[in-house]
C-alpha atoms as one frame of an Amber mdcrd trajectory, in Angstrom:
protein
  56.460 124.711 161.792  56.648 123.400 158.720  59.503 121.556 157.160  60.442
 124.820 154.680  60.459 127.079 157.975  62.633 124.845 159.969  65.352 124.281
 157.677  65.269 128.152 156.822  65.767 128.944 160.894  68.264 126.319 161.014
  70.412 127.557 157.947  70.182 131.448 159.852  71.030 129.748 163.030  74.502
 128.460 161.477  75.105 131.951 159.325  74.621 133.567 162.864  76.982 131.248
 164.424  79.596 131.907 162.063  82.958 134.011 162.902  82.105 137.574 161.180
  85.641 137.584 159.764  84.763 134.639 157.747  81.651 136.085 156.679  83.971
 139.261 155.633  86.263 136.655 154.179  83.743 135.453 151.863  82.172 138.590
 150.730  85.776 139.938 149.772  86.146 136.419 147.805  82.869 137.574 145.956
  83.701 140.955 145.488  87.124 140.117 144.065  85.545 137.415 141.543  82.945
 139.978 140.598  85.906 142.770 140.328  87.843 140.441 138.202  85.001 139.648
 135.966  84.578 143.233 135.270  88.139 143.834 134.122  88.833 140.996 131.933
  85.312 142.121 130.566  86.841 145.725 130.320  89.647 144.375 128.690  87.792
 142.365 126.035  85.700 145.470 125.100  88.847 147.814 124.688  90.481 144.888
 122.760  87.870 145.389 120.235  87.700 148.849 120.470  91.392 148.808 119.623
  90.218 146.388 116.792  87.473 148.698 115.102  89.759 151.513 115.166  92.491
 149.708 113.229  89.675 148.516 110.980  88.564 151.607 110.644  91.619 152.546
 108.176  90.813 148.789 106.574  87.342 149.921 105.732  87.865 153.313 104.787
  90.665 151.961 101.882  88.039 149.435 100.671  85.259 151.541 100.497  86.128
 153.750  97.784  86.752 150.752  95.157  83.757 148.993  96.391  81.248 152.371
  96.401  82.801 153.097  93.088  82.045 149.226  91.857  78.565 149.040  93.507
  77.545 152.742  91.906  78.911 151.048  88.397  76.764 147.747  89.009  73.775
 149.889  90.140  73.849 152.136  86.894  74.177 149.194  84.913  71.461 147.268
  86.280  69.372 150.325  85.728  69.966 150.776  82.303  69.377 147.050  81.645
  66.506 146.651  83.083  65.201 149.763  81.377  66.134 148.658  77.907  65.130
 144.820  78.151  62.571 145.744  79.736  61.949 143.871  83.167  58.190 145.580
  83.568  56.569 142.832  85.615  56.165 142.990  89.219  57.837 139.628  90.188
  60.225 140.117  87.356  60.930 143.399  89.057  61.490 142.198  92.232  63.497
 139.528  91.360  66.036 141.716  89.212  67.054 143.821  91.585  67.254 141.183
  94.687  69.860 139.249  92.240  71.454 142.715  91.821  71.795 143.438  95.463
  72.966 139.884  96.422  75.375 140.536  93.622  76.718 143.737  94.523  76.846
 142.719  98.236  79.057 139.211  97.249  81.696 142.061  95.438  82.263 144.100
  98.218  82.449 141.361 100.641  85.150 140.017  97.915  86.757 143.253  97.706
  87.018 144.145 101.617  88.572 140.565 102.146  90.853 141.330  99.383  92.072
 144.466 101.365  92.337 142.796 104.247  94.370 140.133 102.533  96.794 142.657
 101.275  97.701 144.045 104.770  97.994 140.908 106.088  94.866 141.015 108.194
  91.935 138.906 109.774  88.923 139.081 108.026  86.623 137.442 109.733  87.297
 138.791 113.428  84.789 139.741 116.215  84.460 143.387 114.936  83.562 141.857
 111.801  80.724 139.707 113.574  79.530 142.660 114.808  79.435 145.123 111.480
  77.402 142.037 110.389  75.072 141.958 112.930  74.495 145.312 113.092  73.518
 145.538 108.944  71.819 142.124 108.902  67.693 143.071 110.292  67.366 145.943
 108.189  68.641 144.032 105.185  66.706 141.324 106.192  63.477 143.432 106.383
  63.804 144.929 102.654  64.749 141.266 101.224  61.579 139.773 102.721  59.945
 142.867 100.803  61.416 142.039  97.524  60.169 138.134  98.171  56.903 139.192
  98.725  56.999 140.980  95.651  58.515 137.920  93.817  55.992 135.302  95.176
  53.003 137.561  94.442  52.816 138.848  91.096  49.176 140.255  91.900  50.509
 142.927  94.081  49.330 146.307  92.966  51.197 148.927  91.297  51.577 151.061
  94.217  53.229 148.367  96.191  55.739 148.043  93.517  56.812 152.267  93.317
  57.068 152.362  97.070  59.426 149.288  97.136  62.467 151.474  96.152  61.602
 153.687  98.732  61.196 151.298 101.410  64.493 149.610 100.216  66.363 152.818
 100.168  65.124 153.322 104.035  66.408 149.878 105.259  69.261 150.176 103.275
  70.341 154.067 104.995  69.453 152.230 108.428  71.612 149.207 107.698  74.490
 151.733 106.704  73.568 154.485 109.838  74.061 150.962 111.980  77.363 150.284
 110.215  78.656 153.933 110.920  79.025 152.940 114.355  82.222 150.180 113.174
  83.162 152.688 110.002  84.401 156.152 109.345  81.877 158.407 110.373  81.237
 159.303 107.057  78.984 156.460 106.430  76.392 157.551 108.999  75.733 160.567
 106.869  75.169 158.321 103.519  73.027 156.206 105.115  71.080 159.218 106.236
  70.877 160.347 102.814  69.361 157.150 101.883  66.878 157.330 104.364  65.889
 161.173 103.288  65.856 160.125  99.653  63.644 157.050 100.676  61.140 159.316
 102.668  60.548 161.735  99.994  60.288 158.942  97.508  57.507 157.233  99.128
  55.462 160.670  99.775  55.751 161.345  96.384  54.937 157.716  94.758  52.014
 157.589  97.342  50.242 161.166  96.099  50.732 159.870  92.610  49.127 156.469
  93.451  46.021 158.238  95.235  45.947 160.880  92.247  46.150 157.741  90.351
  49.015 158.948  87.831  51.681 156.679  88.530  53.982 155.871  86.012  54.864
 152.593  84.116  56.637 150.419  86.256  59.385 150.170  83.369  60.532 153.880
  84.895  61.226 152.418  88.358  64.568 151.151  87.452  65.180 154.731  86.376
  64.477 155.256  90.122  66.882 152.152  91.660  69.296 152.821  89.100  69.728
 156.641  90.352  69.415 155.877  94.051  71.474 153.187  94.069  73.873 153.329
  91.210  74.924 157.085  91.277  74.831 158.016  94.747  77.171 155.047  95.181
  79.580 155.845  92.785  79.563 159.496  93.302  80.302 158.560  97.326  83.063
 156.300  96.036  84.545 159.918  94.401  84.225 161.507  97.041  86.410 158.889
  99.159  89.075 158.822  96.582  89.643 162.289  96.395  89.665 162.585 100.310
  91.559 159.879 100.960  95.610 161.591 101.752  97.047 158.237 101.964
C-alpha cells in the first residue's frame, strides 16, 4: 500500500472514530454558514432591486429632456454633415463618432443633474449595472467606427451599412438598459434594431445593384434615425409624464 493510500485510510479511520453527534454538528455548522451567505446575498439583491425601482422614476424624469436634447443634436449633426459636406469615409466615421460621444456626455450630465436635484447618489451599484449592460453593444459599434476612420479605403457598401449596424448595436444597448429603466426603453431599442435590419437589407440590395447614392446622403439617414427618433421619443415622454 502506497503513502497516499495509507494517508487516505488513516483519515477515514479518524472520521469513522468520531462521535456521530460531532459529525452532525459539523454539518449543521456548514448548513448554517451556507444559509447565512444566501441570506446576505438575497438581502443585497433585494436592496439593489429596491434601489432600481426608486431609480426608475429618476431615469424617467431625466430621460425626457435627455432624449429631446439628443434628438436635437442628432438632427443638427445630420444637417451640418449634409451642408458642409463631410463626404470622405474617414471623415464620416469620425464625425458621427464625435457626435455620439458628445450626445453620451450630455446624457450623463443631465442624469447627474437630475440625481443632484433629487439628492440621490449618481454612481451606485444599480448605475454600475446599467453601464455594464450597455457597454458591450456600444463598444462593438465604436469598433466599427474606428475601422472606418483608420482605413479610408473601405468600400461604399461598408459605409452605407455602418449606419444600419450602429442602429442595431444601439438598439441592443437600449434593450439591455431596459432591465434597469422604464419598460418603454425596451420598445424604443427594438425599434432601432428593426430600423437597422430594414436599412441593412435596403442598402445591401442597393450595393448589389450598384445603385448606392453618394455618401453625403448617409448623413440624412443618421440624422433621421438618431435625431428624429430621439426627439419624438422625448416628446412622447413629456406628454405621458403624469408627475
